PyMOL Python script that loads the backbone (N, CA, C, O; Angstrom):
from pymol import cmd

cmd.read_pdbstr("""\
ATOM      1  N   UNK A   1     -16.010  60.706  80.869  1.00  0.00           N
ATOM      2  CA  UNK A   1     -15.915  61.500  82.085  1.00  0.00           C
ATOM      3  C   UNK A   1     -17.137  61.221  82.953  1.00  0.00           C
ATOM      4  O   UNK A   1     -18.261  61.149  82.455  1.00  0.00           O
ATOM      5  N   UNK A   2     -16.914  61.070  84.213  1.00  0.00           N
ATOM      6  CA  UNK A   2     -17.983  60.746  85.143  1.00  0.00           C
ATOM      7  C   UNK A   2     -18.661  61.999  85.655  1.00  0.00           C
ATOM      8  O   UNK A   2     -18.011  63.010  85.923  1.00  0.00           O
ATOM      9  N   UNK A   3     -20.012  61.919  85.792  1.00  0.00           N
ATOM     10  CA  UNK A   3     -20.783  63.051  86.313  1.00  0.00           C
ATOM     11  C   UNK A   3     -20.602  63.131  87.830  1.00  0.00           C
ATOM     12  O   UNK A   3     -20.488  62.098  88.490  1.00  0.00           O
ATOM     13  N   UNK A   4     -20.576  64.331  88.386  1.00  0.00           N
ATOM     14  CA  UNK A   4     -20.443  64.456  89.837  1.00  0.00           C
ATOM     15  C   UNK A   4     -21.667  63.909  90.550  1.00  0.00           C
ATOM     16  O   UNK A   4     -22.780  63.948  90.024  1.00  0.00           O
ATOM     17  N   UNK A   5     -21.450  63.406  91.737  1.00  0.00           N
ATOM     18  CA  UNK A   5     -22.539  62.861  92.543  1.00  0.00           C
ATOM     19  C   UNK A   5     -23.143  63.957  93.415  1.00  0.00           C
ATOM     20  O   UNK A   5     -22.531  65.004  93.624  1.00  0.00           O
ATOM     21  N   UNK A   6     -24.337  63.710  93.915  1.00  0.00           N
ATOM     22  CA  UNK A   6     -24.927  64.602  94.902  1.00  0.00           C
ATOM     23  C   UNK A   6     -25.736  65.737  94.328  1.00  0.00           C
ATOM     24  O   UNK A   6     -26.139  65.709  93.165  1.00  0.00           O
ATOM     25  N   UNK A   7     -25.973  66.750  95.164  1.00  0.00           N
ATOM     26  CA  UNK A   7     -26.898  67.815  94.831  1.00  0.00           C
ATOM     27  C   UNK A   7     -26.499  68.677  93.642  1.00  0.00           C
ATOM     28  O   UNK A   7     -27.344  69.397  93.111  1.00  0.00           O
ATOM     29  N   UNK A   8     -25.251  68.632  93.206  1.00  0.00           N
ATOM     30  CA  UNK A   8     -24.844  69.485  92.105  1.00  0.00           C
ATOM     31  C   UNK A   8     -25.365  68.988  90.755  1.00  0.00           C
ATOM     32  O   UNK A   8     -25.180  69.667  89.745  1.00  0.00           O
ATOM     33  N   UNK A   9     -26.007  67.826  90.717  1.00  0.00           N
ATOM     34  CA  UNK A   9     -26.485  67.261  89.457  1.00  0.00           C
ATOM     35  C   UNK A   9     -27.905  67.704  89.141  1.00  0.00           C
ATOM     36  O   UNK A   9     -28.822  66.884  89.130  1.00  0.00           O
ATOM     37  N   UNK A  10     -28.093  68.990  88.884  1.00  0.00           N
ATOM     38  CA  UNK A  10     -29.374  69.480  88.412  1.00  0.00           C
ATOM     39  C   UNK A  10     -30.435  69.636  89.471  1.00  0.00           C
ATOM     40  O   UNK A  10     -31.623  69.636  89.152  1.00  0.00           O
ATOM     41  N   UNK A  11     -30.044  69.770  90.716  1.00  0.00           N
ATOM     42  CA  UNK A  11     -31.052  69.828  91.761  1.00  0.00           C
ATOM     43  C   UNK A  11     -31.341  71.250  92.243  1.00  0.00           C
ATOM     44  O   UNK A  11     -32.150  71.434  93.152  1.00  0.00           O
ATOM     45  N   UNK A  12     -30.707  72.240  91.663  1.00  0.00           N
ATOM     46  CA  UNK A  12     -31.007  73.594  92.110  1.00  0.00           C
ATOM     47  C   UNK A  12     -32.323  74.047  91.501  1.00  0.00           C
ATOM     48  O   UNK A  12     -32.728  73.576  90.439  1.00  0.00           O
ATOM     49  N   UNK A  13     -32.975  74.957  92.184  1.00  0.00           N
ATOM     50  CA  UNK A  13     -34.258  75.474  91.695  1.00  0.00           C
ATOM     51  C   UNK A  13     -34.112  76.069  90.303  1.00  0.00           C
ATOM     52  O   UNK A  13     -34.983  75.864  89.457  1.00  0.00           O
ATOM     53  N   UNK A  14     -33.042  76.794  90.047  1.00  0.00           N
ATOM     54  CA  UNK A  14     -32.858  77.433  88.738  1.00  0.00           C
ATOM     55  C   UNK A  14     -32.701  76.391  87.631  1.00  0.00           C
ATOM     56  O   UNK A  14     -33.306  76.515  86.567  1.00  0.00           O
ATOM     57  N   UNK A  15     -31.887  75.364  87.885  1.00  0.00           N
ATOM     58  CA  UNK A  15     -31.685  74.316  86.879  1.00  0.00           C
ATOM     59  C   UNK A  15     -32.976  73.555  86.626  1.00  0.00           C
ATOM     60  O   UNK A  15     -33.299  73.231  85.483  1.00  0.00           O
ATOM     61  N   UNK A  16     -33.706  73.273  87.686  1.00  0.00           N
ATOM     62  CA  UNK A  16     -34.987  72.582  87.525  1.00  0.00           C
ATOM     63  C   UNK A  16     -35.987  73.466  86.787  1.00  0.00           C
ATOM     64  O   UNK A  16     -36.759  72.980  85.961  1.00  0.00           O
ATOM     65  N   UNK A  17     -35.974  74.752  87.082  1.00  0.00           N
ATOM     66  CA  UNK A  17     -36.856  75.683  86.388  1.00  0.00           C
ATOM     67  C   UNK A  17     -36.571  75.714  84.896  1.00  0.00           C
ATOM     68  O   UNK A  17     -37.493  75.763  84.082  1.00  0.00           O
ATOM     69  N   UNK A  18     -35.293  75.684  84.541  1.00  0.00           N
ATOM     70  CA  UNK A  18     -34.908  75.674  83.127  1.00  0.00           C
ATOM     71  C   UNK A  18     -35.348  74.380  82.455  1.00  0.00           C
ATOM     72  O   UNK A  18     -35.839  74.400  81.326  1.00  0.00           O
ATOM     73  N   UNK A  19     -35.173  73.261  83.143  1.00  0.00           N
ATOM     74  CA  UNK A  19     -35.584  71.972  82.583  1.00  0.00           C
ATOM     75  C   UNK A  19     -37.104  71.917  82.413  1.00  0.00           C
ATOM     76  O   UNK A  19     -37.605  71.366  81.433  1.00  0.00           O
ATOM     77  N   UNK A  20     -37.824  72.484  83.364  1.00  0.00           N
ATOM     78  CA  UNK A  20     -39.286  72.535  83.270  1.00  0.00           C
ATOM     79  C   UNK A  20     -39.712  73.387  82.085  1.00  0.00           C
ATOM     80  O   UNK A  20     -40.613  73.008  81.337  1.00  0.00           O
ATOM     81  N   UNK A  21     -39.074  74.527  81.912  1.00  0.00           N
ATOM     82  CA  UNK A  21     -39.403  75.403  80.783  1.00  0.00           C
ATOM     83  C   UNK A  21     -39.133  74.697  79.454  1.00  0.00           C
ATOM     84  O   UNK A  21     -39.922  74.820  78.517  1.00  0.00           O
ATOM     85  N   UNK A  22     -38.020  73.957  79.367  1.00  0.00           N
ATOM     86  CA  UNK A  22     -37.717  73.212  78.133  1.00  0.00           C
ATOM     87  C   UNK A  22     -38.774  72.154  77.860  1.00  0.00           C
ATOM     88  O   UNK A  22     -39.229  72.006  76.726  1.00  0.00           O
ATOM     89  N   UNK A  23     -39.168  71.417  78.897  1.00  0.00           N
ATOM     90  CA  UNK A  23     -40.175  70.371  78.723  1.00  0.00           C
ATOM     91  C   UNK A  23     -41.517  70.971  78.299  1.00  0.00           C
ATOM     92  O   UNK A  23     -42.224  70.393  77.473  1.00  0.00           O
ATOM     93  N   UNK A  24     -41.865  72.121  78.859  1.00  0.00           N
ATOM     94  CA  UNK A  24     -43.118  72.778  78.474  1.00  0.00           C
ATOM     95  C   UNK A  24     -43.074  73.240  77.015  1.00  0.00           C
ATOM     96  O   UNK A  24     -44.076  73.149  76.306  1.00  0.00           O
ATOM     97  N   UNK A  25     -41.917  73.734  76.567  1.00  0.00           N
ATOM     98  CA  UNK A  25     -41.770  74.123  75.156  1.00  0.00           C
ATOM     99  C   UNK A  25     -41.849  72.901  74.249  1.00  0.00           C
ATOM    100  O   UNK A  25     -42.454  72.954  73.178  1.00  0.00           O
ATOM    101  N   UNK A  26     -41.237  71.802  74.679  1.00  0.00           N
ATOM    102  CA  UNK A  26     -41.302  70.568  73.899  1.00  0.00           C
ATOM    103  C   UNK A  26     -42.747  70.101  73.760  1.00  0.00           C
ATOM    104  O   UNK A  26     -43.163  69.671  72.685  1.00  0.00           O
ATOM    105  N   UNK A  27     -43.507  70.185  74.844  1.00  0.00           N
ATOM    106  CA  UNK A  27     -44.918  69.793  74.779  1.00  0.00           C
ATOM    107  C   UNK A  27     -45.687  70.660  73.798  1.00  0.00           C
ATOM    108  O   UNK A  27     -46.494  70.151  73.020  1.00  0.00           O
ATOM    109  N   UNK A  28     -45.448  71.945  73.825  1.00  0.00           N
ATOM    110  CA  UNK A  28     -46.143  72.847  72.904  1.00  0.00           C
ATOM    111  C   UNK A  28     -45.816  72.499  71.455  1.00  0.00           C
ATOM    112  O   UNK A  28     -46.702  72.476  70.601  1.00  0.00           O
ATOM    113  N   UNK A  29     -44.548  72.230  71.183  1.00  0.00           N
ATOM    114  CA  UNK A  29     -44.147  71.877  69.821  1.00  0.00           C
ATOM    115  C   UNK A  29     -44.740  70.540  69.386  1.00  0.00           C
ATOM    116  O   UNK A  29     -45.210  70.400  68.256  1.00  0.00           O
ATOM    117  N   UNK A  30     -44.715  69.565  70.282  1.00  0.00           N
ATOM    118  CA  UNK A  30     -45.279  68.256  69.954  1.00  0.00           C
ATOM    119  C   UNK A  30     -46.781  68.343  69.699  1.00  0.00           C
ATOM    120  O   UNK A  30     -47.296  67.724  68.768  1.00  0.00           O
ATOM    121  N   UNK A  31     -47.475  69.107  70.526  1.00  0.00           N
ATOM    122  CA  UNK A  31     -48.921  69.260  70.330  1.00  0.00           C
ATOM    123  C   UNK A  31     -49.221  69.969  69.019  1.00  0.00           C
ATOM    124  O   UNK A  31     -50.190  69.638  68.337  1.00  0.00           O
ATOM    125  N   UNK A  32     -48.408  70.924  68.674  1.00  0.00           N
ATOM    126  CA  UNK A  32     -48.567  71.625  67.403  1.00  0.00           C
ATOM    127  C   UNK A  32     -48.347  70.662  66.237  1.00  0.00           C
ATOM    128  O   UNK A  32     -49.093  70.681  65.258  1.00  0.00           O
ATOM    129  N   UNK A  33     -47.331  69.832  66.349  1.00  0.00           N
ATOM    130  CA  UNK A  33     -47.048  68.856  65.293  1.00  0.00           C
ATOM    131  C   UNK A  33     -48.193  67.859  65.147  1.00  0.00           C
ATOM    132  O   UNK A  33     -48.536  67.470  64.031  1.00  0.00           O
ATOM    133  N   UNK A  34     -48.787  67.442  66.262  1.00  0.00           N
ATOM    134  CA  UNK A  34     -49.927  66.532  66.208  1.00  0.00           C
ATOM    135  C   UNK A  34     -51.087  67.192  65.469  1.00  0.00           C
ATOM    136  O   UNK A  34     -51.733  66.566  64.628  1.00  0.00           O
ATOM    137  N   UNK A  35     -51.346  68.452  65.785  1.00  0.00           N
ATOM    138  CA  UNK A  35     -52.451  69.165  65.131  1.00  0.00           C
ATOM    139  C   UNK A  35     -52.232  69.251  63.621  1.00  0.00           C
ATOM    140  O   UNK A  35     -53.162  69.042  62.842  1.00  0.00           O
ATOM    141  N   UNK A  36     -51.015  69.555  63.214  1.00  0.00           N
ATOM    142  CA  UNK A  36     -50.705  69.666  61.782  1.00  0.00           C
ATOM    143  C   UNK A  36     -50.867  68.318  61.108  1.00  0.00           C
ATOM    144  O   UNK A  36     -51.508  68.209  60.063  1.00  0.00           O
ATOM    145  N   UNK A  37     -50.284  67.294  61.705  1.00  0.00           N
ATOM    146  CA  UNK A  37     -50.353  65.958  61.101  1.00  0.00           C
ATOM    147  C   UNK A  37     -51.788  65.449  61.044  1.00  0.00           C
ATOM    148  O   UNK A  37     -52.193  64.844  60.051  1.00  0.00           O
ATOM    149  N   UNK A  38     -52.561  65.689  62.104  1.00  0.00           N
ATOM    150  CA  UNK A  38     -53.960  65.248  62.107  1.00  0.00           C
ATOM    151  C   UNK A  38     -54.757  65.980  61.027  1.00  0.00           C
ATOM    152  O   UNK A  38     -55.583  65.376  60.342  1.00  0.00           O
ATOM    153  N   UNK A  39     -54.508  67.268  60.880  1.00  0.00           N
ATOM    154  CA  UNK A  39     -55.215  68.053  59.859  1.00  0.00           C
ATOM    155  C   UNK A  39     -54.885  67.557  58.453  1.00  0.00           C
ATOM    156  O   UNK A  39     -55.720  67.629  57.551  1.00  0.00           O
ATOM    157  N   UNK A  40     -53.685  67.062  58.275  1.00  0.00           N
ATOM    158  CA  UNK A  40     -53.261  66.546  56.975  1.00  0.00           C
ATOM    159  C   UNK A  40     -53.633  65.080  56.780  1.00  0.00           C
ATOM    160  O   UNK A  40     -53.401  64.510  55.714  1.00  0.00           O
ATOM    161  N   UNK A  41     -54.209  64.477  57.812  1.00  0.00           N
ATOM    162  CA  UNK A  41     -54.572  63.066  57.724  1.00  0.00           C
ATOM    163  C   UNK A  41     -53.385  62.128  57.826  1.00  0.00           C
ATOM    164  O   UNK A  41     -53.458  60.977  57.395  1.00  0.00           O
ATOM    165  N   UNK A  42     -52.300  62.613  58.389  1.00  0.00           N
ATOM    166  CA  UNK A  42     -51.090  61.802  58.536  1.00  0.00           C
ATOM    167  C   UNK A  42     -51.055  61.162  59.911  1.00  0.00           C
ATOM    168  O   UNK A  42     -51.638  61.691  60.858  1.00  0.00           O
ATOM    169  N   UNK A  43     -50.377  60.026  60.031  1.00  0.00           N
ATOM    170  CA  UNK A  43     -50.298  59.350  61.331  1.00  0.00           C
ATOM    171  C   UNK A  43     -49.568  60.205  62.367  1.00  0.00           C
ATOM    172  O   UNK A  43     -48.599  60.895  62.052  1.00  0.00           O
ATOM    173  N   UNK A  44     -50.049  60.144  63.598  1.00  0.00           N
ATOM    174  CA  UNK A  44     -49.428  60.947  64.661  1.00  0.00           C
ATOM    175  C   UNK A  44     -49.376  60.206  65.994  1.00  0.00           C
ATOM    176  O   UNK A  44     -49.109  60.817  67.029  1.00  0.00           O
ATOM    177  N   UNK A  45     -49.626  58.904  65.979  1.00  0.00           N
ATOM    178  CA  UNK A  45     -49.626  58.129  67.225  1.00  0.00           C
ATOM    179  C   UNK A  45     -48.281  58.184  67.935  1.00  0.00           C
ATOM    180  O   UNK A  45     -48.230  58.271  69.162  1.00  0.00           O
ATOM    181  N   UNK A  46     -47.198  58.133  67.176  1.00  0.00           N
ATOM    182  CA  UNK A  46     -45.873  58.198  67.797  1.00  0.00           C
ATOM    183  C   UNK A  46     -45.658  59.502  68.551  1.00  0.00           C
ATOM    184  O   UNK A  46     -45.016  59.525  69.601  1.00  0.00           O
ATOM    185  N   UNK A  47     -46.196  60.582  68.008  1.00  0.00           N
ATOM    186  CA  UNK A  47     -46.076  61.871  68.694  1.00  0.00           C
ATOM    187  C   UNK A  47     -46.883  61.873  69.987  1.00  0.00           C
ATOM    188  O   UNK A  47     -46.486  62.495  70.972  1.00  0.00           O
ATOM    189  N   UNK A  48     -48.012  61.179  69.982  1.00  0.00           N
ATOM    190  CA  UNK A  48     -48.817  61.104  71.206  1.00  0.00           C
ATOM    191  C   UNK A  48     -48.057  60.360  72.305  1.00  0.00           C
ATOM    192  O   UNK A  48     -48.175  60.694  73.484  1.00  0.00           O
ATOM    193  N   UNK A  49     -47.286  59.358  71.915  1.00  0.00           N
ATOM    194  CA  UNK A  49     -46.450  58.639  72.886  1.00  0.00           C
ATOM    195  C   UNK A  49     -45.396  59.580  73.455  1.00  0.00           C
ATOM    196  O   UNK A  49     -45.151  59.589  74.661  1.00  0.00           O
ATOM    197  N   UNK A  50     -44.772  60.374  72.582  1.00  0.00           N
ATOM    198  CA  UNK A  50     -43.771  61.339  73.049  1.00  0.00           C
ATOM    199  C   UNK A  50     -44.394  62.374  73.974  1.00  0.00           C
ATOM    200  O   UNK A  50     -43.775  62.775  74.959  1.00  0.00           O
ATOM    201  N   UNK A  51     -45.608  62.809  73.668  1.00  0.00           N
ATOM    202  CA  UNK A  51     -46.297  63.767  74.536  1.00  0.00           C
ATOM    203  C   UNK A  51     -46.513  63.156  75.912  1.00  0.00           C
ATOM    204  O   UNK A  51     -46.278  63.808  76.930  1.00  0.00           O
ATOM    205  N   UNK A  52     -46.956  61.913  75.944  1.00  0.00           N
ATOM    206  CA  UNK A  52     -47.179  61.245  77.228  1.00  0.00           C
ATOM    207  C   UNK A  52     -45.922  61.128  78.059  1.00  0.00           C
ATOM    208  O   UNK A  52     -45.940  61.391  79.262  1.00  0.00           O
ATOM    209  N   UNK A  53     -44.825  60.732  77.423  1.00  0.00           N
ATOM    210  CA  UNK A  53     -43.581  60.581  78.190  1.00  0.00           C
ATOM    211  C   UNK A  53     -43.034  61.942  78.617  1.00  0.00           C
ATOM    212  O   UNK A  53     -42.431  62.057  79.684  1.00  0.00           O
ATOM    213  N   UNK A  54     -43.239  62.966  77.799  1.00  0.00           N
ATOM    214  CA  UNK A  54     -42.788  64.310  78.170  1.00  0.00           C
ATOM    215  C   UNK A  54     -43.622  64.852  79.324  1.00  0.00           C
ATOM    216  O   UNK A  54     -43.091  65.517  80.214  1.00  0.00           O
ATOM    217  N   UNK A  55     -44.924  64.573  79.317  1.00  0.00           N
ATOM    218  CA  UNK A  55     -45.775  64.984  80.437  1.00  0.00           C
ATOM    219  C   UNK A  55     -45.351  64.288  81.724  1.00  0.00           C
ATOM    220  O   UNK A  55     -45.341  64.902  82.791  1.00  0.00           O
ATOM    221  N   UNK A  56     -45.000  63.008  81.626  1.00  0.00           N
ATOM    222  CA  UNK A  56     -44.512  62.273  82.799  1.00  0.00           C
ATOM    223  C   UNK A  56     -43.225  62.890  83.333  1.00  0.00           C
ATOM    224  O   UNK A  56     -43.069  63.079  84.540  1.00  0.00           O
ATOM    225  N   UNK A  57     -42.298  63.203  82.414  1.00  0.00           N
ATOM    226  CA  UNK A  57     -41.021  63.817  82.816  1.00  0.00           C
ATOM    227  C   UNK A  57     -41.256  65.184  83.447  1.00  0.00           C
ATOM    228  O   UNK A  57     -40.605  65.538  84.430  1.00  0.00           O
ATOM    229  N   UNK A  58     -42.185  65.952  82.881  1.00  0.00           N
ATOM    230  CA  UNK A  58     -42.501  67.266  83.422  1.00  0.00           C
ATOM    231  C   UNK A  58     -43.056  67.148  84.839  1.00  0.00           C
ATOM    232  O   UNK A  58     -42.692  67.933  85.714  1.00  0.00           O
ATOM    233  N   UNK A  59     -43.919  66.189  85.068  1.00  0.00           N
ATOM    234  CA  UNK A  59     -44.468  65.979  86.412  1.00  0.00           C
ATOM    235  C   UNK A  59     -43.359  65.632  87.405  1.00  0.00           C
ATOM    236  O   UNK A  59     -43.365  66.116  88.537  1.00  0.00           O
ATOM    237  N   UNK A  60     -42.414  64.800  86.986  1.00  0.00           N
ATOM    238  CA  UNK A  60     -41.287  64.453  87.859  1.00  0.00           C
ATOM    239  C   UNK A  60     -40.416  65.665  88.160  1.00  0.00           C
ATOM    240  O   UNK A  60     -39.984  65.859  89.296  1.00  0.00           O
ATOM    241  N   UNK A  61     -40.159  66.477  87.146  1.00  0.00           N
ATOM    242  CA  UNK A  61     -39.348  67.680  87.352  1.00  0.00           C
ATOM    243  C   UNK A  61     -40.036  68.640  88.326  1.00  0.00           C
ATOM    244  O   UNK A  61     -39.381  69.219  89.193  1.00  0.00           O
ATOM    245  N   UNK A  62     -41.343  68.808  88.185  1.00  0.00           N
ATOM    246  CA  UNK A  62     -42.070  69.700  89.083  1.00  0.00           C
ATOM    247  C   UNK A  62     -42.076  69.161  90.507  1.00  0.00           C
ATOM    248  O   UNK A  62     -41.969  69.930  91.462  1.00  0.00           O
ATOM    249  N   UNK A  63     -42.200  67.852  90.653  1.00  0.00           N
ATOM    250  CA  UNK A  63     -42.156  67.252  91.983  1.00  0.00           C
ATOM    251  C   UNK A  63     -40.779  67.435  92.609  1.00  0.00           C
ATOM    252  O   UNK A  63     -40.664  67.730  93.799  1.00  0.00           O
ATOM    253  N   UNK A  64     -39.743  67.260  91.807  1.00  0.00           N
ATOM    254  CA  UNK A  64     -38.380  67.450  92.306  1.00  0.00           C
ATOM    255  C   UNK A  64     -38.166  68.898  92.729  1.00  0.00           C
ATOM    256  O   UNK A  64     -37.544  69.156  93.759  1.00  0.00           O
ATOM    257  N   UNK A  65     -38.672  69.841  91.946  1.00  0.00           N
ATOM    258  CA  UNK A  65     -38.526  71.260  92.298  1.00  0.00           C
ATOM    259  C   UNK A  65     -39.197  71.554  93.640  1.00  0.00           C
ATOM    260  O   UNK A  65     -38.683  72.347  94.429  1.00  0.00           O
ATOM    261  N   UNK A  66     -40.328  70.927  93.896  1.00  0.00           N
ATOM    262  CA  UNK A  66     -41.005  71.127  95.193  1.00  0.00           C
ATOM    263  C   UNK A  66     -40.195  70.565  96.347  1.00  0.00           C
ATOM    264  O   UNK A  66     -40.265  71.081  97.462  1.00  0.00           O
ATOM    265  N   UNK A  67     -39.413  69.492  96.088  1.00  0.00           N
ATOM    266  CA  UNK A  67     -38.616  68.860  97.140  1.00  0.00           C
ATOM    267  C   UNK A  67     -37.333  69.618  97.452  1.00  0.00           C
ATOM    268  O   UNK A  67     -36.813  69.528  98.565  1.00  0.00           O
ATOM    269  N   UNK A  68     -36.823  70.361  96.482  1.00  0.00           N
ATOM    270  CA  UNK A  68     -35.549  71.064  96.680  1.00  0.00           C
ATOM    271  C   UNK A  68     -35.782  72.240  97.627  1.00  0.00           C
ATOM    272  O   UNK A  68     -36.641  73.086  97.379  1.00  0.00           O
ATOM    273  N   UNK A  69     -35.012  72.286  98.710  1.00  0.00           N
ATOM    274  CA  UNK A  69     -35.194  73.383  99.653  1.00  0.00           C
ATOM    275  C   UNK A  69     -34.757  74.727  99.049  1.00  0.00           C
ATOM    276  O   UNK A  69     -33.872  74.790  98.197  1.00  0.00           O
ATOM    277  N   UNK A  70     -35.392  75.765  99.510  1.00  0.00           N
ATOM    278  CA  UNK A  70     -34.998  77.113  99.067  1.00  0.00           C
ATOM    279  C   UNK A  70     -33.685  77.489  99.703  1.00  0.00           C
ATOM    280  O   UNK A  70     -33.372  77.069 100.817  1.00  0.00           O
ATOM    281  N   UNK A  71     -32.907  78.297  98.974  1.00  0.00           N
ATOM    282  CA  UNK A  71     -31.654  78.786  99.541  1.00  0.00           C
ATOM    283  C   UNK A  71     -31.972  79.889 100.535  1.00  0.00           C
ATOM    284  O   UNK A  71     -32.859  80.707 100.296  1.00  0.00           O
ATOM    285  N   UNK A  72     -31.247  79.914 101.654  1.00  0.00           N
ATOM    286  CA  UNK A  72     -31.513  80.951 102.671  1.00  0.00           C
ATOM    287  C   UNK A  72     -31.129  82.336 102.211  1.00  0.00           C
ATOM    288  O   UNK A  72     -31.295  83.302 102.956  1.00  0.00           O
TER     289      UNK A  72
END
""", "prot")
cmd.dss("prot")
cmd.show_as("cartoon", "prot")
cmd.util.cbc("prot")
cmd.orient("prot")
């Protein structure tokens, strides 16, 4: 099934807000996992890569939210 085109694809402030909240929760969990693994002396470089890409995605989501006009 094809996704609809245009503004209905996640561009509303509410949808972006939800995506931002999810990304922020993911970052918290990933950082927690890094702390646990580091304390145990286990490798955690892969998690650091995931943190970086999640931070990049979060920045894009926040920028998109700023671009979306408010509803009148």
